[in-house]
DSSP file (Angstrom, degrees, kcal/mol; ACC not computed):
  #  RESIDUE AA STRUCTURE BP1 BP2  ACC     N-H-->O    O-->H-N    N-H-->O    O-->H-N    TCO  KAPPA ALPHA  PHI   PSI    X-CA   Y-CA   Z-CA
    1    1 A M              0   0    0      0, 0.0     2,-1.1     0, 0.0     0, 0.0   0.000 360.0 360.0 360.0 -46.9  -58.0  176.2  159.2
    2    2 A N        -     0   0    0      3,-0.0     3,-0.0     2,-0.0     0, 0.0  -0.660 360.0-178.9 -99.8  77.4  -59.7  174.0  161.8
    3    3 A D    >   -     0   0    0     -2,-1.1     3,-1.2     1,-0.2     0, 0.0  -0.674  20.1-152.8 -79.6 117.9  -62.5  172.5  159.8
    4    4 A P  T 3  S+     0   0    0      0, 0.0    -1,-0.2     0, 0.0    -2,-0.0   0.721  94.2  57.6 -66.8 -19.2  -64.6  170.2  162.1
    5    5 A T  T 3  S+     0   0    0      2,-0.1     2,-0.6     1,-0.0    -2,-0.0   0.695  92.6  78.5 -82.9 -17.1  -65.6  168.0  159.1
    6    6 A H  S <  S-     0   0    0     -3,-1.2     2,-0.1     1,-0.0    -1,-0.0  -0.818  77.1-145.5 -94.2 118.9  -61.9  167.3  158.2
    7    7 A D        -     0   0    0     -2,-0.6     2,-0.1     1,-0.1    -2,-0.1  -0.464  19.7-105.7 -83.5 157.0  -60.5  164.6  160.5
    8    8 A H    >   -     0   0    0     -2,-0.1     3,-1.7     1,-0.1     4,-0.4  -0.457  26.9-117.7 -77.0 151.2  -56.8  164.6  161.6
    9    9 A W  G >  S+     0   0    0      1,-0.3     3,-0.7     2,-0.2     6,-0.2   0.769 115.0  57.5 -65.0 -23.8  -54.5  162.1  160.0
   10   10 A L  G 3  S+     0   0    0      1,-0.2    -1,-0.3     5,-0.1     6,-0.1   0.590  92.6  69.9 -81.2  -9.4  -53.9  160.4  163.4
   11   11 A D  G <  S+     0   0    0     -3,-1.7    -1,-0.2     4,-0.1    -2,-0.2   0.650  79.6  90.2 -78.4 -15.0  -57.7  159.8  163.8
   12   12 A R  S X> S-     0   0    0     -3,-0.7     4,-1.6    -4,-0.4     3,-0.8  -0.728  73.9-144.6 -85.7 123.4  -57.6  157.2  161.1
   13   13 A P  H 3> S+     0   0    0      0, 0.0     4,-2.4     0, 0.0     5,-0.2   0.816  97.3  60.1 -57.5 -33.2  -56.9  153.7  162.5
   14   14 A A  H 3> S+     0   0    0      1,-0.2     4,-1.9     2,-0.2     5,-0.1   0.895 105.6  47.6 -64.3 -38.2  -54.8  152.7  159.5
   15   15 A N  H <> S+     0   0    0     -3,-0.8     4,-2.2    -6,-0.2    -1,-0.2   0.873 110.4  51.7 -70.6 -36.4  -52.3  155.5  160.1
   16   16 A V  H  X S+     0   0    0     -4,-1.6     4,-2.3     2,-0.2    -2,-0.2   0.916 109.6  50.2 -64.7 -42.0  -52.1  154.6  163.8
   17   17 A K  H  X S+     0   0    0     -4,-2.4     4,-2.3     1,-0.2    -2,-0.2   0.898 109.6  51.4 -62.4 -40.6  -51.3  151.0  162.9
   18   18 A R  H  X S+     0   0    0     -4,-1.9     4,-2.6     2,-0.2    -1,-0.2   0.898 108.9  51.1 -63.0 -40.7  -48.6  152.2  160.5
   19   19 A L  H  X S+     0   0    0     -4,-2.2     4,-2.8     2,-0.2    -2,-0.2   0.931 109.6  49.4 -63.1 -45.3  -47.0  154.3  163.1
   20   20 A W  H  X S+     0   0    0     -4,-2.3     4,-2.4     1,-0.2    -2,-0.2   0.928 112.7  47.6 -59.3 -45.3  -46.9  151.4  165.6
   21   21 A R  H  X S+     0   0    0     -4,-2.3     4,-2.3     1,-0.2    -1,-0.2   0.912 112.1  50.2 -63.0 -41.3  -45.4  149.2  163.0
   22   22 A G  H  X S+     0   0    0     -4,-2.6     4,-2.3     2,-0.2    -2,-0.2   0.913 110.5  49.1 -63.1 -43.0  -42.8  151.9  162.1
   23   23 A F  H  X S+     0   0    0     -4,-2.8     4,-2.3     1,-0.2    -1,-0.2   0.899 111.0  50.3 -63.5 -40.4  -41.9  152.4  165.8
   24   24 A L  H  X S+     0   0    0     -4,-2.4     4,-2.6     2,-0.2    -1,-0.2   0.892 109.3  51.1 -65.5 -38.9  -41.5  148.6  166.2
   25   25 A V  H  X S+     0   0    0     -4,-2.3     4,-2.6     2,-0.2    -2,-0.2   0.924 110.8  48.3 -62.8 -44.1  -39.2  148.4  163.2
   26   26 A V  H  X S+     0   0    0     -4,-2.3     4,-2.3     2,-0.2    -2,-0.2   0.902 111.7  50.7 -62.8 -40.7  -37.1  151.2  164.5
   27   27 A L  H  X S+     0   0    0     -4,-2.3     4,-2.4     2,-0.2     5,-0.2   0.936 111.7  46.5 -61.7 -47.5  -36.9  149.5  167.9
   28   28 A V  H  X S+     0   0    0     -4,-2.6     4,-2.7     1,-0.2    -2,-0.2   0.913 113.2  49.3 -63.3 -42.7  -35.8  146.2  166.4
   29   29 A L  H  X S+     0   0    0     -4,-2.6     4,-1.9     2,-0.2    -1,-0.2   0.881 110.4  51.2 -64.7 -37.3  -33.2  147.9  164.1
   30   30 A T  H  X S+     0   0    0     -4,-2.3     4,-0.5     2,-0.2    -2,-0.2   0.925 113.5  43.3 -65.8 -44.4  -31.8  149.8  167.1
   31   31 A V  H >< S+     0   0    0     -4,-2.4     3,-1.1     1,-0.2     4,-0.3   0.899 113.6  52.0 -68.0 -39.7  -31.4  146.6  169.2
   32   32 A A  H >< S+     0   0    0     -4,-2.7     3,-1.5     1,-0.3     4,-0.3   0.836  99.9  63.7 -65.5 -31.7  -30.0  144.7  166.2
   33   33 A A  H >< S+     0   0    0     -4,-1.9     3,-1.5     1,-0.3     4,-0.5   0.710  84.4  76.9 -65.7 -18.7  -27.4  147.4  165.6
   34   34 A E  G X< S+     0   0    0     -3,-1.1     3,-0.8    -4,-0.5    -1,-0.3   0.807  85.8  62.1 -61.1 -27.9  -26.0  146.6  169.0
   35   35 A G  G <  S+     0   0    0     -3,-1.5    -1,-0.3    -4,-0.3    -2,-0.2   0.693 101.6  51.6 -70.2 -18.1  -24.4  143.6  167.4
   36   36 A L  G <  S+     0   0    0     -3,-1.5     2,-0.4    -4,-0.3    -1,-0.2   0.517  98.4  77.5 -94.7  -7.1  -22.4  145.8  165.1
   37   37 A V  S <  S-     0   0    0     -3,-0.8     2,-0.7    -4,-0.5     0, 0.0  -0.872  78.0-129.0-111.0 135.5  -20.9  148.0  167.8
   38   38 A H        -     0   0    0     -2,-0.4     2,-0.2     2,-0.0    -3,-0.1  -0.736  31.5-154.2 -82.4 116.4  -18.1  147.1  170.2
   39   39 A L        -     0   0    0     -2,-0.7     8,-0.0    -5,-0.1    -5,-0.0  -0.584  15.8-154.8 -92.5 153.0  -19.3  147.8  173.7
   40   40 A H        -     0   0    0     -2,-0.2     2,-0.1     6,-0.0     7,-0.0  -0.701  22.8-167.1-123.0  77.2  -17.1  148.6  176.7
   41   41 A P        -     0   0    0      0, 0.0     3,-0.1     0, 0.0     6,-0.0  -0.379  19.0-161.5 -71.8 142.3  -19.3  147.5  179.7
   42   42 A H  S    S+     0   0    0      1,-0.1     2,-0.3    -2,-0.1     3,-0.0   0.756  81.0  37.9 -87.4 -29.5  -18.3  148.6  183.2
   43   43 A F  S >  S-     0   0    0      1,-0.1     3,-0.9     0, 0.0     4,-0.4  -0.872  86.0-117.9-122.0 155.9  -20.4  145.9  184.8
   44   44 A E  G >  S+     0   0    0     -2,-0.3     3,-1.6     1,-0.2     4,-0.2   0.856 111.2  59.8 -60.9 -38.1  -21.0  142.3  183.7
   45   45 A I  G >  S+     0   0    0      1,-0.3     3,-1.5     2,-0.2    -1,-0.2   0.802  94.3  65.8 -63.6 -28.4  -24.8  142.8  183.3
   46   46 A E  G <  S+     0   0    0     -3,-0.9    -1,-0.3     1,-0.3     5,-0.2   0.671  90.1  65.3 -68.8 -15.6  -24.1  145.5  180.6
   47   47 A S  G <  S+     0   0    0     -3,-1.6    -1,-0.3    -4,-0.4     2,-0.2   0.543  75.4 109.4 -84.3  -6.3  -22.6  142.9  178.3
   48   48 A V  S X  S-     0   0    0     -3,-1.5     3,-1.9    -4,-0.2     4,-0.2  -0.521  84.1-103.3 -69.7 134.3  -26.0  141.1  177.9
   49   49 A F  T 3  S+     0   0    0      1,-0.3    -1,-0.1    -2,-0.2    -2,-0.1  -0.380 104.7  10.4 -62.7 128.7  -27.4  141.6  174.4
   50   50 A G  T 3> S+     0   0    0    -19,-0.2     4,-2.2    -2,-0.1    -1,-0.3   0.595  84.1 136.7  80.9  12.2  -30.2  144.2  174.5
   51   51 A F  H <>  +     0   0    0     -3,-1.9     4,-3.0     1,-0.2     5,-0.2   0.908  69.1  52.7 -58.8 -43.5  -29.4  145.3  178.1
   52   52 A N  H  > S+     0   0    0     -4,-0.2     4,-2.3     1,-0.2    -1,-0.2   0.874 109.6  48.9 -63.5 -36.9  -29.8  149.0  177.3
   53   53 A A  H  > S+     0   0    0      2,-0.2     4,-2.3     1,-0.2    -1,-0.2   0.933 114.8  44.1 -66.9 -45.6  -33.2  148.5  175.7
   54   54 A W  H  X S+     0   0    0     -4,-2.2     4,-2.6     2,-0.2    -2,-0.2   0.890 113.8  50.8 -66.8 -38.4  -34.5  146.4  178.7
   55   55 A F  H  X S+     0   0    0     -4,-3.0     4,-2.5    -5,-0.2    -2,-0.2   0.923 111.3  48.0 -64.8 -43.8  -33.0  148.8  181.2
   56   56 A G  H  X S+     0   0    0     -4,-2.3     4,-2.3    -5,-0.2    -2,-0.2   0.907 112.6  48.7 -62.5 -42.9  -34.6  151.8  179.4
   57   57 A F  H  X S+     0   0    0     -4,-2.3     4,-2.5     2,-0.2    -2,-0.2   0.919 112.6  48.2 -63.0 -43.8  -38.0  150.0  179.3
   58   58 A G  H  X S+     0   0    0     -4,-2.6     4,-2.3     2,-0.2    -2,-0.2   0.892 111.4  49.7 -64.6 -40.3  -37.7  149.1  183.0
   59   59 A A  H  X S+     0   0    0     -4,-2.5     4,-2.2     2,-0.2    -1,-0.2   0.904 111.8  48.6 -65.4 -41.0  -36.8  152.6  184.0
   60   60 A C  H  X S+     0   0    0     -4,-2.3     4,-1.9     2,-0.2    -2,-0.2   0.921 112.1  48.6 -64.4 -44.4  -39.7  154.0  182.0
   61   61 A A  H  X S+     0   0    0     -4,-2.5     4,-2.2     1,-0.2    -2,-0.2   0.888 110.9  51.3 -63.3 -39.0  -42.1  151.5  183.5
   62   62 A A  H  X S+     0   0    0     -4,-2.3     4,-2.5     1,-0.2    -1,-0.2   0.897 107.9  52.1 -65.1 -40.3  -40.8  152.4  187.0
   63   63 A M  H  X S+     0   0    0     -4,-2.2     4,-2.4     1,-0.2    -1,-0.2   0.883 109.4  50.2 -63.2 -37.5  -41.3  156.1  186.4
   64   64 A I  H  X S+     0   0    0     -4,-1.9     4,-2.4     2,-0.2    -2,-0.2   0.923 111.1  48.0 -66.1 -44.1  -44.9  155.4  185.4
   65   65 A V  H  X S+     0   0    0     -4,-2.2     4,-2.1     2,-0.2    -2,-0.2   0.912 113.3  47.8 -63.4 -43.0  -45.6  153.4  188.5
   66   66 A V  H  X S+     0   0    0     -4,-2.5     4,-2.6     2,-0.2    -1,-0.2   0.905 111.3  51.1 -64.9 -41.1  -44.0  156.1  190.7
   67   67 A A  H  X S+     0   0    0     -4,-2.4     4,-2.2     2,-0.2    -2,-0.2   0.899 109.6  49.9 -63.8 -40.5  -46.1  158.8  189.0
   68   68 A K  H  X S+     0   0    0     -4,-2.4     4,-1.5     2,-0.2    -1,-0.2   0.902 111.4  49.4 -64.2 -39.9  -49.3  156.9  189.5
   69   69 A G  H  X S+     0   0    0     -4,-2.1     4,-1.3     1,-0.2    -2,-0.2   0.907 110.9  49.0 -64.8 -42.3  -48.4  156.4  193.2
   70   70 A L  H  X S+     0   0    0     -4,-2.6     4,-2.6     1,-0.2     5,-0.2   0.870 106.0  57.9 -64.2 -35.8  -47.7  160.1  193.6
   71   71 A A  H  X S+     0   0    0     -4,-2.2     4,-1.8     1,-0.2    -1,-0.2   0.873 103.0  53.5 -63.1 -35.9  -51.0  161.0  191.8
   72   72 A L  H  < S+     0   0    0     -4,-1.5    -1,-0.2     1,-0.2    -2,-0.2   0.861 115.0  40.8 -65.7 -34.5  -52.8  159.0  194.5
   73   73 A L  H  < S+     0   0    0     -4,-1.3    -2,-0.2     1,-0.1    -1,-0.2   0.833 123.3  36.3 -80.6 -33.6  -51.1  161.0  197.2
   74   74 A L  H  < S+     0   0    0     -4,-2.6    -2,-0.2    -5,-0.1    -3,-0.2   0.568  86.6 110.8-102.1 -10.9  -51.3  164.5  195.6
   75   75 A K     <  -     0   0    0     -4,-1.8     3,-0.1    -5,-0.2    -4,-0.0  -0.287  51.7-148.1 -72.1 154.2  -54.6  164.5  193.8
   76   76 A R        -     0   0    0      1,-0.1    -2,-0.1     2,-0.0    -1,-0.1  -0.765  31.3 -85.1-113.2 159.7  -57.5  166.7  194.9
   77   77 A P    >   -     0   0    0      0, 0.0     3,-1.8     0, 0.0     4,-0.2  -0.225  44.5-107.1 -60.5 157.9  -61.2  166.1  194.7
   78   78 A D  T 3  S+     0   0    0      1,-0.3     3,-0.3     2,-0.1     4,-0.1   0.843 119.2  42.7 -58.0 -37.2  -62.9  167.1  191.4
   79   79 A G  T 3> S+     0   0    0      1,-0.2     4,-0.9     2,-0.1     3,-0.3   0.126  78.8 118.5 -97.1  22.0  -64.6  170.2  192.9
   80   80 A Y  T <4 S+     0   0    0     -3,-1.8     3,-0.4     1,-0.3    -1,-0.2   0.893  83.1  32.9 -57.6 -46.8  -61.6  171.3  194.9
   81   81 A Y  T  4 S+     0   0    0     -3,-0.3    -1,-0.3    -4,-0.2    -2,-0.1   0.605 113.6  61.6 -87.7 -11.6  -61.2  174.7  193.2
   82   82 A G  T  4 S+     0   0    0     -3,-0.3    -1,-0.2    -4,-0.1    -2,-0.2   0.541  76.1 111.8 -92.0  -7.2  -64.9  175.2  192.5
   83   83 A K     <  -     0   0    0     -4,-0.9     2,-0.5    -3,-0.4    -3,-0.0  -0.419  49.1-162.7 -70.2 139.6  -66.0  175.2  196.2
   84   84 A S        -     0   0    0     -2,-0.1    -2,-0.0     1,-0.1    -3,-0.0  -0.981  13.5-172.9-125.6 119.2  -67.2  178.5  197.6
   85   85 A D              0   0    0     -2,-0.5    -1,-0.1     1,-0.2    -2,-0.0   0.421 360.0 360.0 -88.9   0.9  -67.4  179.0  201.3
   86   86 A D              0   0    0      0, 0.0    -1,-0.2     0, 0.0    -2,-0.0   0.471 360.0 360.0 -73.9 360.0  -69.2  182.4  201.0
């Protein structure tokens, strides 16, 4: 089943490029579909075209930055669990 000579379909650069293009097309179609839907914004900023996409991207980027900061505070040395005081 796990033949080392057979590569995975995601190991081929052409397939990775196709996936990126497909994801970008879905993203563009999702943002473009906002023009077809009547929105009911609670705040003025929510009425800006594409606000939900930008807000989601910003929130994701903020979570990554916070996670990297937490990793600096919480990480242990590489040999932390391998040390033997005996």
